N, C-alpha and C positions, 0 to 999 in steps of 0.2 A: 234847203232847210228843213223844212216842215216834214220832207219825207225820210231826212234823217234822224229829225227826231222822235218819227212812229217806228223807224226802225230799231232805235236804240231802244223804245220801249220794250218790246220783244226780241231784245237780244242780239239783233243782226246786224252786223258791222260795214259802215259804208267803207271804212278804211283799213287798211293792216301795213304793218311794220315789218318787212321780211327781214329787214337787219336794221342794226341802232343808227336812228338818224335819216333811215328812208321809209317816206308813206306812199302808199300806193292806193289810190280810189279803186271803189269797186264800182263795177257801172252799174248804171242804175237801173238795167233791166234784171239784173240778177237779184238788186236788193227788190225789187217790185216781184218776182219770181217766187224769192222765198218767202215774203211775206204772204203771197197769194197761198200756199201750200199748209202755212200756217192760218188759214180762213180771215186774212187782211188783208182787204181790196186796197189795192195801191196803184191801180191801172191808169188813171187818170187825176190829173192834180184834185178835182173836184173829191174823187172819191179818197185821196189822201188824207184830204183835210176832215172828213166825213170822217175815216177809222181814225186820226186824231182823236180829234172832239171825241170819240167814242169809247175808245181808250184811255183820255183822263180822265174823262166821266165816270168809267168803270174802277180806276186807281182810288179816284174819289172818295167814290163810294162805300167800298171794301172795308167793311170792318178789319179782316184778319187777309193773310198772305196766305195762297193757294198748301204752303208748306213751311212748318215753323221749326226749327234745329235748337236742340238744347243739348249743351256739353257739361257731362258729370265735372267738366273742371270748372264751371260756370265763372262767376254766377252768371244767372239766366232767369227772365222771366217774361211775362206778358209784352206784345211787341210794344213802344213808342206809338204816342198819338190816338191810342182808344178814346173816345170821349167818355168824360168822367161820370161814374155810377156804371159804368159795362161790368155785365154779370158774366163771368166765365166759367165753362164747366169742361172738365176732362172727362174723357172715359177709356180707360188704358185698355190696351190689346186684351186684356184678361178678364174683362167685362165690369171692372170695378169704376163705379164713378163718385170724383173729387171735386166737390164745391168750393166754390175760391176762397172759403173761410178756412176749410180744408189743407191749406195749403199756401196760402199767399203770406206767410210768414218766413217760409224756409226756403222759400223759390225752388224753379223748375227742375234746378238741378237734383232735387231729393225725389224727383217722382221717377218710379221704378222705370227702369231699361225698357225700350218697344218701343214701337211704332201707334201713339194715341190719336184720340181724336178730341179738338178742342172746340167748342160751340160756345159763340160768343152772342149778346142781345147786351145792344144800346139803349138807354132809357126811353129813346122815340118808339122801340121796339124792332128796330131794323135790326137784322139778323147777320151772322157769320158762320163760316166753320172750316176749320185747319188741321190739316196733319201735324202732327208734331211727334217729332223724331228726338227720343232722348237715349243718348249717344255717348259710351266712355269715352275717356279723352283719349286714347291710343288703342291700336290694335297688338294683339300679343308678338313680344319678338323670341326670337330662338333661346334657349336656355346656354348661355356662353356661345361658343363661334363654331361653324360650321361649312364642310364641305361637302360639294355634291358631285352631281353626274348631272348633264344636260345631253336628253336623247330624243328623239324626233322616233318614237315607236316602232313605228310603223318598218324602221331603216333594221333592228334588231330584231332577225332570226333567228330563232333556237330551232333544234333537229327536232322538235313536236310543232313547230309552226306550221299553218296553210299558207303559206305564201307572202307573209308581213308580220310582222311582231305581231303579237296580242298580250291580253290583259294575262296570261299565265306566265309569259315572258317577261312581262314587268315586274309580276311576284318573284320572279324565280332570279330579276335583275338585284332588284332591293333588298332580297334577301344576300344576296353576296356579295352586294357592294357593303352593306351595313354591316354582317359578320367577318368578312375576309378586310375589308380597306376601313373599316370604322366610319365611309360616308355619312354622313346624317342628311342627306337627301336625295330623291331624284326626281327633276324635272323634268315633265313630259312636253310635248305639241298638245294642241287642241283635240282632245277625244270628243270633242261635238258631232250632233247627227251629219252627215251627209248629205247632198242634195239625191235620191233616188235616181233609179236610171242610168243607163249606158251610152253614152262615156260619163261619167262624173265629173266635177272640179276636183282632181288631186289633192288640191290645197287645203290645208285644216284648219285657214284664216279664211274660208268664206262656207260655214256649214250650213246647213238647211235650219237647224236650231242648237242654239248655244245650251239652251236647257237638260236637251238629256244627250246621254251619250251616244255611238255608233254601235250596234250590235256588232259592224265589222269586226270588232276587236276581239270578240267573246273565241275564248278555247273551247271549243264545242266539245271535247273530252272532261270538259269541268262541269258540264252542265249536269246533275245527279241524276235527269232522265234519259240521259245520252245510253249508259248502262243496259236499259233496260227497253230499248228498240227493240219490236216482236221480230221471229225468224222470219214471216213471210218480208220484211223487207230487209232481209242479207243482201241481195244480190243489187238491190239500190245502193245499201251503205259500204258494200264494198266497191263501186263504181265512185260513189264519193270518196273513200278513201283512195283511193287510185288515183284521181285528180290534184288532189290535197297535198299527197306526195310528188307528184309532176310540176304543178303547181313552184313548192320548195324547191327540188332540185332548179327546174330552169333557174330559179333565184342565184342559189348556192352553190350552184356548180355549173353553169350553162352559161351565162352571165344575161340573165334576162333581165328587164327592170323590174322592179313591182308592179304586180297589175290590180289596183284594188278592185275593180269592178269583176273581173276572175276570179279573185280569192272570196268576195261577197257570196256569187252567185252560185260556188261549191257551199261556202257555210248554209247560203239560203237553202239550200236542197237538204244538208244534213239538219238544220232548224225545223224543216217540215216533217221530216220523219221522227224528231223528237216532239213535237205536237202530238203525236199521234199516242204517247205517252199521258196516261192520264195522274194527276199531281197528285201525291199522298195528301191526307188528313191535314199533316201540319204544315207542308207546302204551298196547300191550296190556301189555307188559312194565310200563311206570309204572304200570299200573294195577293189576296183581298187586300190586306193590310194596308199593301205598297199602292193599289189603286184606290183606295180612299184616301192615301195621305198626299198623291199627287192631285187629287181631282178633274176639276174641269181643263186643268194646262196637261196631262196627260192624254187624255180623252182627242182633248182637240190635233195633237199633234200623233198619235196613233190612227186618229180617223184621216187625218192629209196623208200619212202613210200608204193608207187603205186605198184613199180614192187615186191617189198618183199610181198604183199598180192598174188602176185601171182605165184613169184619163191621162195620164205624162203627167209630170211635175211642173208647167207650165199653168199654174191652177186659174190665170186671169183667160184662159182659152177655155177652162172645165163648162159644162152647162149652168146658167147663170144660177141653179137652184143651191148651187156647189159652193159657189166662188162667196158665200157666206157661212162661216164655220157655224152659226146657229140652225139655219136652215139646212146646211150640210149633216149635221147629226141627227136631223129627224130624218132624212132620204135615207140616213145607213140604218136606221130602227128597225126603219121600215121595209129594210131588203137583208134577209139572212146570213146572205157570203160576205157582204162587208162587213155583218157583224162579226161573223169570224174570222176577216181578216184585221177587223180592230182589235179585238181579242188578241191575237197572234203577234201583232207589234205590242200588245200594251205590254206583255208577256217579254218580249226580246227588249226591252225598257228594263223589267225588272231582272231578267237573268244579267244581264250588261252592268247592275248596279249592284249586284250579290257579288259579282267578279271584280267591280271597284274596290268593295267594301275587303274583299280578301288580299285582295294588294296593298291595302293600305295596312289591314291586318300586322302585313308578312314584314311593311317597311318599320312599324313601331315594333313587334319583336325583335327585329335585329338590331335593337338598338337608335335607332334613327331619332335624331333631336328636333326634326321637322318632318321625315317623311315624305310622300308622294307632293310635290308640287304641281296643280293642275293648271291647265293656260286657259285663259279668257282670250277669244277674239273680240277685236273691236265691233266685228258686225254680221251681220246675217248675209247670205244670198237672197236675192230679190223673189224667187220663184221658188224660197226656204217654206218650210212648215210656221216658221215664226213669222215672215211675215205674212202669211196666210191668215194665221190664229190671231195675228195682234194688229190687225189692219189699221185701227185708229190710231195706234203706238206709231208707225212710222209713217217716216214723210215720202207720200209718193211722189214721184217724180223728182226726188233728189236721192244723190249716190254720196257716200264720204270718200274723202281722200285729201290732198295736201297741195297747199299751195307753191308754184316755182321756188329751189333754193339753189346752193349753191351746188347742188350735186342733181338735182334736175329741174332745166331751166324751164320746163314745160310743166312742172307739177306732177300729181297724182291723182287718179282717179283708179278708188279700188273696187266700183262695180255694190259699195252696201248700202242700202239704205238707214237713213240716220232716225234714231228715236227723235221725236217732236219734243222738246223739252216743255212744251204747255200740257201735250197729254202726261206725259212722264208725273206733272205735278199734280192734276187734276185726278189722276188716281193715287194719290201718294206713294206713288212711285213703287205700284204692286207689280210690274211686270219685271224690274230690274230687283227688286227685293226676293222673288220668286228666282229669277235666275241663280242671284251669287247665293240663297241659301241652296239650291239646290247640286251648284258647283262645290261648294264649301263642305259636302255631306263626309266627303271620306278624302280630302285634302288636309293634307298637311299645312299644305302653304299655298295661294292664290296669286298666279302673275297676271297680271291683266297688261294686255297689249295698248300701247296708245294711252298711257295711262293720262294722258294729256285730254284727252277723249271726255274725262268728268269734268272738265272747266269748259273745252271749247271744241269744234268739230268744224271742220271745212267742206261747206254744201256746193256741190259742183249740182246746177239745175242739168237736165235730161237734154242732150242734145248740144251741151255746152263744151267748149275745153277747160281743164282744170284751171287756165289761168282765169274764168271766168267765175271762179267761184268765191266765196267767202265763208266768214265765219258766224257761226253763230253760237251763242253759248247757253249753256247750262245753270242750274243753279247747285255750282258746284259745293257750297256748303251741304246740302239735302243730300246730294251724290257722296259726297264723304261721310257723313252721317251714316247714311245707311249700309255703306262698305265697314265703316268701323264696326258697326253696330253687328254684324251679320258675321262680321270674321273674329270678335269677339264671342260670339254664342257658340261657332264652332271651336274658338281656341285655335286657331291659325293664322300665319305668318300672311302679310300681302306683301307683293311685290310689284311695282310700276316698272312697267319699260317705258323709261322718261328717256330715248335717245332721239336725238335729229333737235327741230325748232321748238323749243321750250320757252313760254312765254316770263317773261320774271314775277318772279314770288310763288309758282305754282312746285318748284321743288322744295321750298323752304314749307307751305301750307302741308305739303303729306309728310315733309319730314315730322312735321310737329304733330302729328295724327301716328306716325310708327310707320308710315309706309315708306319701304325699302327701295332706293333708285338702282338702276343698272349701268353699271360701270365699263366701259370696253376698254383695254389696252391700249389699242392704239391710239382711239379719242382723248386720251388721257393727257392733256399737255397744258401747259402753263402758257395760254394764250396771247394774257397780258404782257408775260416778258419774256414774249417772242416767239413761244411755239418749241421750249424744250421739254422733252419728257418731264410729268408732272412725278417729283421726287414719293415715294410710297408710303412716306407719314402727313403726305399732302393731300391723298385720297382720302374722300366723305366715307367716315363712317358705315352711316346708314344707307349701304347699299350691298347689292351683291356681283359682286368682283369677276371679271371674266376672261380670255381670249379673243372669243368670238361668239356669236350668234350663228343661227341657224342661216340667218341672211347675208352673212356675210364670210370672205375664205376662212379653211380652216388655215390653224395655225403654221401646218407644213408648208400649206400652200403659198400662204405669206411668206414665211423664212425665204421657199424656193423659187417666188415669183411666178410659180405657175397659174396663177388668178390673172394675173397681166396677158398673160398669153394666151389663158380661154377666152378671156372677154374680146383678144384681138380675133381671133379665131371663128367667133360668132358675131365680129362687126362690130363691137359695144365700144371698142375706145373712141373715143370725142378728139385724142389729138393722137400724136406720130409715134408710133411703136416703141421705136429706140428712146424715144425721150420720156415714156410712159414709164421702160424699163429702167432707165437710169433713175429718173425720179424716186419709184419704187425701192431699186436696190440701195440707194444712199438712205429712205426712210430705216430698211432693215440694217444695214451697219451702224446707221446712227444707236439704234434699241441693242443690237449685240454688244456695242463699243460699252455702252450704258450699264448694261446686265454684268458686264466685266467690270464693270470699277465698281460696279456695287459687290463684286464676290460672290454671284450665283452663276457665274459662265466658268468654274474651274480648268470645263474640257478646252476652252476656248471657240472661237464662233465659227469653225468648219463644219462642227458636226451641226447637223438638224435635229438632233433625235436630243442633243444634249441643247438645243437651244429652246424646244418645245421645255423641258424640266425647268429651263432657268426662267423662262417666261414664266411658268406657274409657282415657283418659289419668289417670285417679284408680286407674283398676286398674295402669297404669305403674308410678306411684309406688310403689306398694305393690313391698315384698322379695319377693312371690311370685315361687317358683322358674316357673311355670307361667300363662298367663294365656288363660284361654279365650273364646272371643267368637263368641255365638250369631246361627247365620248368618242367622233373619230381624231381627234389629236391624239389620244391614249393610244392609236395603232398607228397615227401618220397617215388615215386619208386624209388626200390632197383635192377631194371633189367637195363643193359646197352642194347643201340639200336642196338648197333655192339660190336660183340667180335673178334677182330683181330685175325689170324691165326685160324678162324675156318670156316666152309662153309655148310656142315649140319648137323652139331652138336647142332647151336645153332642157332636159327630164328632170323637172324641177319636182319633190316629192316623192320620187319613185326608186330615189337609189338605197339600197344595202349597205351599210358598213364596212367597209374595205380598209385592208391594208396597201402602204405605200402604192406596191404596185398596181393597184385596182382590181385585185382578187376578193370579190364578198368573205367576211369571217361570220361565222354563225356565234351566237350565243357561248357557246362551250368552249371555242377556239376565244374567244374575246376574253375568256375569264381564265384561260391558259395561257394568253401571250406574256411572253417575258418584256417586250417593249411596254406593256399596259402595265407588269408589275412595276419596271424600275421609274416607270412616270408616279404611281402609286405609293412608291417609298417617298418621294419629296415631302410627301401627306402626312407621313410616318404611319405607311399601310402595317399592319398587324403583322401578315405573311410576304414573304415572297419564294418562285421557284429558285430553285439549285443552281441554275443556270442565270440569274438574271444580277449583272455585274452592280460593282457598288457607285452611287452617285455622290 
């Protein structure tokens, strides 16, 4: 009981409920390990007693909690329990100082929006300091209803791509989708910086840094200095262009997989040539402003990239003086070659930021109500830039994952170190605020992967199975307030990926703050009423409604049963093939019959393409605020972009968008596809090719 009480004070669960009425006890060893990472000694009964006494004493003596939250739909005020006569002073983020008498009669909700500092002094002289987050009641919402495309950017290659989709392709895609089809948004995969070196992890959900974008997404020809590379580099530039053409042709014409490492090597060579061109006065001033605005965060990221070039990305094996960002910065300043490389990587971040801005501007110019929807991964690679630069903020020796559930009896370990909730609170959530602010710079909306992580995360101690993990709680009120504040400042919509196990009350709290959920057709059933498909009118309105996601089969694969056959070929089926195929086929028949009864499938159930259109007619009949269309569904692609549970058995994150026959389609071919236009006509597309038959 003493260990459980100590754990509760630090947000560490000693039991959890995987399903209603079922309670699982967490191993004591796990609780002790997690507490140890939080600098709480629970190694012996005596240590537990001493740590508990210290924690209770700290709680009793503390005037203010680390973070206070004030919502503008208040009322709100100073925390309860302050000694009578305590003096309070608020220093706003703009530097304005407000004494208690300036605002005590109006309430804290009248304070300006922002992240402020509160100082308290009790009558006996005891002091305290807290971060105060004053947030609006809700994040922005789209004006009216919007439909849009869900895209893995790397998979959409144009005739100008260098082996994978890039930010120039995103700009073209947004302009075309908005102007031709009236789309309101384009949602992309995370564009975070990948871990350097080859081979790198192709998953966009295990990045080196979530704060800075990856320059592999650059459209090289759109860099202004590219056109001024000197004639002395002509042969080298021609070699680069020839290699870039070969990479593109291999993917689009020869059946090769997308090779991110090869793409980056060619682009790096080109960018080294671009670097020989001096910036003009205006561009140089813009670059210097960018450096000043990003400050230490960018310097740390660029320093990591430069050091990784010399020592490899496993920073824990670097020379000892380089493992700490501050001492590393001193070493870099004393090394002219490293200093030049830091500048190179800083410039790449700037160039990528400029092309992200251009894509966002193209979306708005095309009339998109939302624009580009960027994606925030749930964590970072343990060997990456963020983990090196923010070592105090991460829980070393722990990994984020998921407990066992009906779909995975062994649980999941994602290999991502979690943020320490105590470190976040002590810093006033500075790493989190900086991350959100950077991602929202050019976003019309932000999708948050595994949004439940704002409330709690499943921590797995190093060397343990996922079943031996436990939940650790975060200050969800503070995490939500910072999110709402930054989204409000950016004028951006927020979408939470809330699929899977969601504890009671989470969706309601997210909805109250205007955060949209994610609803996928095949999962929306009336489970309390026998599991029938949920009628469209019963869907929640505050969501993005889709037919599938990047982790699920495409709609063509679902309707045809190809996804079952694929899992069988890879040895991933847990049951008998015929039984699985029969169960899957029965579910598809149920849905198609339901769509027919609703009058959404006039062509009948035998036409796969008609079935895909019927599915999207159904989504449009729901009250969902946003409706997303998986781009591969538009052309009948039957292959998943990612197959969870596989690593080298399947080419995750490396497939170009293709037609039903598996033949890759370029962006230009996608735009001209009669099948795509027929599906878009469901959404009231503004134009259609002459050979697009009526639906």
